[in-house]
Structures are given as structure tokens and as C-alpha cells.
C-alpha positions in Angstrom: 9.7 19.8 -12.1 7.6 18.4 -9.2 6.1 15.3 -9.5 2.5 16.6 -9.6 3.3 19.0 -12.3 3.2 15.7 -14.8 -0.5 15.8 -15.7 -2.7 13.2 -16.4 -2.3 14.0 -19.9 1.0 13.6 -19.9 0.6 9.9 -18.0 -2.0 8.8 -20.7 0.3 9.4 -23.6 3.1 7.1 -21.9 1.5 4.9 -20.5 -2.0 2.2 -21.3 -3.6 1.4 -17.7 -6.2 -2.2 -17.6 -7.6 -1.0 -14.4 -9.0 -4.5 -14.4 -5.7 -6.3 -13.7 -4.0 -3.3 -12.7 -1.2 -3.6 -15.2 0.4 -0.5 -16.9 2.0 -1.3 -20.4 4.2 1.3 -22.5 2.3 3.3 -25.2 4.8 5.1 -27.4 8.7 4.6 -27.4 10.7 5.8 -24.6 13.4 7.6 -25.1 15.5 5.5 -27.5 13.7 2.5 -25.9 10.6 1.6 -29.1 11.2 -2.0 -27.7 9.1 -1.0 -25.0 5.8 -0.4 -26.7 2.9 -2.4 -25.4 5.7 -4.0 -22.4 4.2 -3.6 -18.8 5.7 -0.6 -17.1 7.4 -1.4 -13.5 9.4 -2.5 -11.7 9.2 -3.5 -8.1 10.7 -1.9 -5.2 12.4 -2.9 -1.9 8.9 -2.0 -0.3 6.3 -4.2 -2.3 5.2 -1.7 -4.7 5.2 -1.1 -8.4 7.4 1.7 -9.6 6.9 3.3 -12.9 9.9 6.1 -14.7 9.7 7.5 -18.0 8.4 11.1 -16.8 11.9 12.7 -15.9 15.3 11.5 -14.3 14.8 12.0 -11.1 10.4 11.0 -11.6 10.2 7.1 -10.6 6.3 7.0 -9.8 4.4 4.5 -7.9 1.9 3.1 -9.9 -1.1 3.2 -7.9 -0.1 6.6 -7.8 -0.9 7.0 -11.3 -3.7 4.8 -11.7 -5.3 7.2 -9.4 -4.0 10.3 -12.0 -5.0 7.6 -14.9 -8.9 7.4 -13.8 -9.3 10.9 -12.0 -7.2 13.6 -14.4 -5.7 14.3 -10.7 -2.8 13.4 -8.2 -4.5 11.7 -5.0 -5.0 14.3 -2.3 -4.0 11.8 0.9 -2.3 8.0 0.6 -3.6 5.6 -1.8 -4.4 2.3 -0.1 -4.6 -0.9 -1.5 -7.5 -2.8 -0.2 -6.2 -6.4 0.1 -2.7 -5.0 1.3 -1.0 -6.1 -1.8 1.3 -3.0 -3.0 1.7 -4.9 -6.6 -2.2 -4.9 -7.0 -3.2 -2.0 -8.6 -6.7 -2.8 -10.1 -8.5 0.1 -9.2 -11.1 -1.5 -7.6 -8.3 -3.0 -5.5 -7.4 1.1 -4.6 -8.8 3.9 -2.6 -7.6 7.2 -1.8 -7.7 7.7 2.4 -4.9 9.2 5.2 -2.2 7.5 6.9 -4.2 6.3 9.2 -6.6 4.1 6.8 -2.9 3.0 4.9 -1.8 1.8 8.9 -5.2 -0.1 9.7 -4.9 -2.2 6.5 -1.3 -3.4 7.6 -1.7 -7.1 7.7 1.9 -8.2 8.1 4.5 -6.9 11.7 6.8 -5.0 11.0 10.7 -6.2 9.6 12.2 -7.5 13.4 8.8 -7.7 15.5 9.8 -10.2 18.2 6.7 -12.0 17.5 6.8 -11.9 13.7 2.8 -11.5 14.8 0.5 -7.8 13.9 -0.4 -6.1 17.1 1.7 -8.4 19.6 4.7 -7.5 21.5 6.9 -9.1 24.6 6.6 -7.5 27.8 9.8 -7.9 29.5 8.7 -7.8 32.9 5.4 -9.8 33.1 7.4 -12.5 30.9 3.8 -12.4 28.6 2.5 -11.1 25.1 0.7 -8.6 25.0 -1.9 -7.4 22.0 -2.3 -3.6 21.5 -4.1 -2.0 18.7 -4.3 1.5 17.7 -7.4 3.4 16.7 -8.1 7.1 16.6 -4.6 8.2 17.5 -5.5 6.2 20.9 -2.9 3.2 21.6 -5.5 0.6 23.4 -3.5 -2.6 25.2 -6.2 -5.5 25.0 -4.8 -7.8 27.2 -1.6 -10.3 27.9 -1.6 -13.5 27.0 1.0 -16.7 27.9 0.9 -17.5 24.0 1.2 -15.0 20.8 -1.1 -16.5 19.2 -3.7 -16.3 21.6 -2.6 -12.6 22.0 -2.7 -12.6 18.2 -6.4 -13.5 18.1 -7.3 -11.1 20.7 -5.5 -8.7 18.1 -7.6 -10.1 14.9 -11.2 -10.2 16.4 -9.9 -6.4 18.4 -8.9 -5.4 14.8 -12.5 -6.3 13.0 -14.6 -4.0 15.9 -12.6 -1.2 15.0 -11.8 -1.3 11.8 -14.8 -2.4 10.0 -14.1 -1.8 6.1 -10.6 -4.9 7.4 -11.7 -8.3 6.1 -9.1 -10.0 7.7 
């Protein structure tokens, strides 16, 4: 059984969802665990999302995708983006369907292992300067080279506000 074979009715039969808080709770006994009824469902993943089991041995589903099917009656066609960048905040008003580009534009932290520790800023060995760069509509843009990484980050954030108008950074 594929994940998308699980229907909205099956999700709603097992879980309650509060769109105001984004919290799922168990609706009925899961296997032999009747003590779970009414308790919050899910655990946090190492990537900062909530995942919920109870749909078969191999199926641990992401809560933001479950919120979408619970509310709309069908699986999302694209990715689900958390507007505020918090993967645990599954309030309905914080979720939106989009594509991977939208999801990447909403990134608010540098990737693990980043030399600068700042989003949009990298070290340019040849010039000995910090480079601010951004990607938009499949094209990478160098914003500029700076002596200070915080100055480069400020330039990145300014350009991000211009290119990614939906973002509130």
C-alpha cells in the first residue's frame, strides 16, 4: 500500500486535528493502545517535523501532509511549506501547498556545516571576502563581496525581501 492510498476518511477515523493549534490527537485505540485516545499524536523527527504512525508498519506520515488531507480530502500535489519556517507548527494558517522552489525560498537558517553560519553567505577563498548570493527562479545571483559576514548577510536579506515578496524576514 502506497502512502497516497490512505484516504482522508482513514485519517479522520484515526485522528482528530485542531486547525487552530495544529495538533493531532488520537481518536480511537491504535492497535492495543487504548490509553492513547485523546493524547497528542506524533513525534519530532531529526529534521524538525512531526511524524505520525498508526497507518501500517511502514507508514510514518508527516503531520503537515496529514493536515492537508484532513482539511482538503486529498493528498497535496506538491510540497507543504510552513510559512514561519517552523516544521512543528502545523496550524492550518501556517501551511501552504507549493513546490520545492517555494520551500527553499522560505529557508530561514543556514545549512549545517556552513562556514559563515548565516543563510546566503559563504567564504570566497580567493578574494578573502564573504560572498552574499541568492537563487531565484532557477538562477543564482551574486549580490556582492564583503569584509564582514554580517554585512553580507544584511545584503542577502535585503535582496531576499525584494525577490521573495511573500517572505517576512
